C-alpha positions in Angstrom: -17.7 -8.6 -38.5 -14.5 -10.8 -38.3 -11.0 -9.4 -38.8 -7.7 -11.2 -39.5 -4.8 -9.1 -38.1 -1.2 -10.0 -39.0 1.0 -9.2 -36.1 4.5 -9.7 -34.9 3.5 -10.3 -31.3 6.1 -8.1 -29.5 6.2 -5.4 -32.2 4.7 -2.1 -31.0 3.5 -1.2 -34.5 1.5 -4.4 -34.7 -0.1 -3.7 -31.4 -1.0 -0.2 -32.5 -2.7 -1.8 -35.6 -4.8 -4.0 -33.2 -6.2 -0.9 -31.6 -7.7 0.3 -34.9 -8.7 -3.2 -35.9 -10.8 -3.6 -32.7 -13.3 -1.2 -34.3 -14.3 -3.8 -36.8 -15.4 -6.6 -34.3 -14.0 -10.0 -33.5 -10.2 -10.3 -34.1 -8.1 -13.2 -35.0 -4.4 -12.5 -34.7 -2.0 -14.5 -36.8 1.8 -14.5 -37.1 4.3 -16.2 -39.3 7.6 -17.8 -38.1 10.7 -18.3 -40.2 12.5 -16.4 -42.9 10.6 -13.5 -44.5 9.5 -14.1 -48.1 6.6 -11.8 -49.2 5.1 -14.0 -51.8 4.6 -17.2 -49.7 3.8 -15.2 -46.6 1.1 -13.3 -48.6 -0.3 -16.6 -49.8 -0.5 -17.9 -46.3 -2.3 -14.7 -45.1 -4.7 -14.9 -48.1 -5.6 -18.5 -47.3 -6.1 -17.8 -43.5 -8.3 -14.8 -44.4 -11.0 -17.0 -46.0 -14.3 -16.1 -44.3 -13.0 -12.9 -42.7 -14.4 -9.5 -43.5 -11.2 -7.6 -43.2 -7.4 -8.1 -43.2 -5.3 -5.6 -41.2 -1.6 -5.2 -40.5 0.8 -2.5 -39.3 1.8 0.2 -41.9 5.5 -0.8 -41.6 7.7 -1.7 -44.6 6.8 -5.4 -44.1 3.2 -4.8 -43.3 2.6 -2.7 -46.5 4.6 -5.1 -48.7 2.8 -8.2 -47.3 -0.7 -6.9 -47.7 0.1 -5.6 -51.2 0.8 -9.3 -52.0 -2.4 -10.4 -50.3 -4.4 -7.9 -52.2 -2.9 -8.9 -55.5 -3.6 -12.6 -54.8 -7.2 -11.9 -53.8 -7.7 -9.3 -56.5 -9.0 -6.7 -54.0 -8.2 -3.0 -53.4 -5.7 -2.2 -50.7 -5.6 1.0 -48.5 -2.2 1.7 -46.8 -1.5 3.9 -43.8 -5.0 4.3 -42.5 -5.7 6.5 -39.5 -9.4 6.1 -39.0 -12.4 3.9 -40.3 -16.0 4.8 -40.5 -18.0 2.1 -42.2 -16.6 1.8 -45.7 -14.8 5.2 -45.5 -11.1 5.2 -44.5 -9.0 8.1 -43.7 -5.3 7.6 -44.7 -2.1 9.5 -44.8 -0.9 10.6 -48.2 2.0 12.7 -49.6 4.5 12.0 -46.8 2.0 13.0 -44.1 1.1 16.4 -45.6 -2.4 15.3 -46.6 -5.2 13.2 -45.0 -7.4 11.6 -47.7 -10.9 10.2 -47.1 -11.7 7.3 -49.5 -14.3 4.7 -49.8 -12.7 1.2 -49.6 -14.6 -1.4 -51.7 -13.8 -5.1 -51.7 -14.4 -8.2 -49.7 -12.4 -8.7 -47.6 -11.3 -5.1 -46.9 -7.5 -4.9 -46.9 -5.6 -2.1 -45.0 -2.6 -1.2 -43.0 -2.6 1.2 -40.0 -0.4 4.2 -40.1 2.4 4.1 -37.5 2.1 6.1 -34.3 -1.5 7.2 -34.8 -3.0 4.9 -32.1 -1.8 3.8 -28.7 -0.5 0.2 -28.6 -3.0 -2.4 -27.6 -2.1 -5.1 -25.0 0.0 -8.0 -26.3 -2.0 -10.9 -27.8 -1.5 -14.5 -28.3 -1.2 -15.0 -32.1 -1.8 -18.1 -34.1 1.3 -19.1 -36.0 0.8 -20.0 -39.6 2.8 -22.6 -41.4 4.5 -21.3 -44.6 6.2 -23.5 -47.2 9.1 -21.3 -48.6 10.7 -24.2 -50.4 11.7 -22.8 -53.9 10.5 -19.3 -52.9 13.5 -18.2 -51.0 16.8 -19.7 -50.0 18.6 -18.4 -46.9 22.4 -18.4 -47.5 23.5 -16.5 -44.5 22.0 -14.6 -41.6 23.9 -11.5 -40.5 22.9 -9.7 -37.4 23.3 -5.9 -37.4 25.3 -4.7 -34.5 23.3 -2.7 -32.1 24.8 -1.0 -29.1 21.8 1.0 -27.9 18.1 1.9 -28.2 16.5 1.5 -31.5 15.5 4.5 -33.6 11.9 3.6 -33.7 11.6 3.2 -29.9 14.0 5.9 -28.8 12.6 8.6 -26.5 15.3 11.0 -27.7 16.7 11.0 -31.3 19.7 13.2 -32.3 20.0 13.5 -36.1 22.5 14.9 -38.4 22.2 16.2 -42.0 24.4 17.5 -44.7 25.6 20.3 -42.4 27.4 17.7 -40.2 30.0 17.5 -43.1 31.3 14.0 -42.9 31.0 10.6 -41.4 33.8 11.3 -38.9 32.0 14.5 -37.8 29.0 12.4 -36.6 31.1 11.7 -33.5 29.6 14.8 -31.9 26.1 13.7 -32.7 26.8 10.2 -31.3 28.3 11.8 -28.1 25.1 14.0 -27.6 22.8 11.1 -28.2 24.7 8.9 -25.7 24.5 11.6 -23.0 20.8 11.9 -23.6 20.3 8.1 -23.6 19.0 8.3 -27.2 19.5 7.1 -30.7 21.4 8.6 -33.6 19.5 9.4 -36.8 20.2 11.1 -40.1 18.7 12.6 -43.2 18.5 10.9 -46.6 21.3 12.9 -48.0 23.6 11.4 -45.3 22.8 7.9 -46.2 23.2 8.7 -49.9 26.6 10.0 -49.2 27.5 6.8 -47.3 28.1 8.6 -44.0 25.5 6.5 -42.1 23.6 3.3 -42.8 20.0 3.4 -44.2 18.8 2.0 -40.8 19.7 5.4 -39.3 17.5 7.4 -41.7 14.6 9.4 -40.4 12.0 10.1 -43.0 9.3 8.9 -45.4 11.6 6.3 -46.9 13.3 5.6 -43.6 12.1 5.3 -40.0 9.1 7.3 -38.7 9.9 8.2 -35.1 7.7 9.1 -32.1 10.4 10.4 -29.7 9.7 12.8 -26.8 12.6 15.0 -28.2 14.0 15.2 -31.7 17.3 17.1 -32.1 17.9 17.9 -35.8 21.4 19.1 -36.5 22.2 20.6 -39.8 19.1 19.3 -41.4 17.3 21.5 -43.9 13.9 19.8 -43.4 12.6 18.4 -46.7 9.0 17.3 -46.7 10.1 13.7 -46.8 12.2 14.1 -43.7 9.5 16.0 -41.8 7.1 13.1 -42.6 9.3 10.9 -40.5 10.0 13.3 -37.7 6.5 14.8 -37.2 5.6 12.1 -34.7 8.1 13.6 -32.2 6.5 15.5 -29.3 9.1 18.2 -29.4 11.7 19.2 -32.1 14.8 21.2 -31.5 16.5 22.4 -34.7 20.2 23.5 -34.8 21.0 25.2 -38.1 23.2 27.9 -39.4 20.5 28.9 -41.9 17.7 31.1 -40.3 15.6 30.3 -43.3 15.9 26.5 -43.2 12.4 24.9 -43.8 12.7 22.7 -40.7 12.4 25.8 -38.5 8.7 26.0 -39.5 8.2 22.5 -37.8 10.5 23.1 -34.8 9.4 23.9 -31.3 12.7 25.3 -30.5 15.6 26.5 -32.7 19.3 27.5 -32.2 20.7 29.4 -35.1 24.5 28.9 -35.4 27.3 26.5 -36.2 26.3 23.0 -35.0 30.0 22.1 -34.7 30.2 24.6 -31.8 26.7 24.3 -30.5 26.4 20.4 -30.2 29.7 20.0 -28.3 28.7 22.9 -26.0 25.5 21.2 -25.1 27.3 17.9 -24.4 29.9 19.8 -22.3 27.1 21.4 -20.3 25.3 18.1 -19.7 28.6 16.6 -18.4 29.1 19.6 -16.1 25.6 19.4 -14.7 26.1 15.7 -14.0 29.6 16.2 -12.6 31.2 13.9 -15.1 
């Protein structure tokens, strides 16, 4: 069986997708250079897939959108966020990670994306770069680079997040301080981005970033199902919350019940003391 795998060569999620794709057989890795445009990119992947038995990509926002376009163009079914394959049967994540579904995937080629952080990343590969004509499909007026002063949320070993309980955008200063001392990234819940306190890029959750940190510190976050879906990949979760009945405590390995505005600065002060700074 031959498999076409769409990769962004140095993207960890793409390399994770390769790990699962290897179960099919012979791999052909392809990448696309230039401005992203889902329709022409999907057309290019569909053309390149001619003669292949399966098309695989990472279950990222881009991977899911791109293969949805491919499936529509080829008029074939598409399974997103797959964790395992056994012949025609795939296991995939549903309902924000609260359910694993087994389904029979029909179609030729089989089209699927791999759920993030369910497989170890494969070794980097040399990918064939496809040529895509985006003339008339998209016009780039301006490219704006997002300022980034530290580790990315997706790759961070430590993530310190704030929720509604933080209270304001200014109050996130204590979250930023703790994250900095731990060498981690700052995250937040959806309600925080909806309030305009933090950008969407900081959101941890089903509609945000799914993390795989060694430690996730959730400050003032109630723990809605959608948020837990993004945080469950963390190896350890520390919840800091004034509500002893907060749902997030059921998912936490450790919990501190109290006012985060007192507890978080106290943790930061202790870290500075231990380090003599």
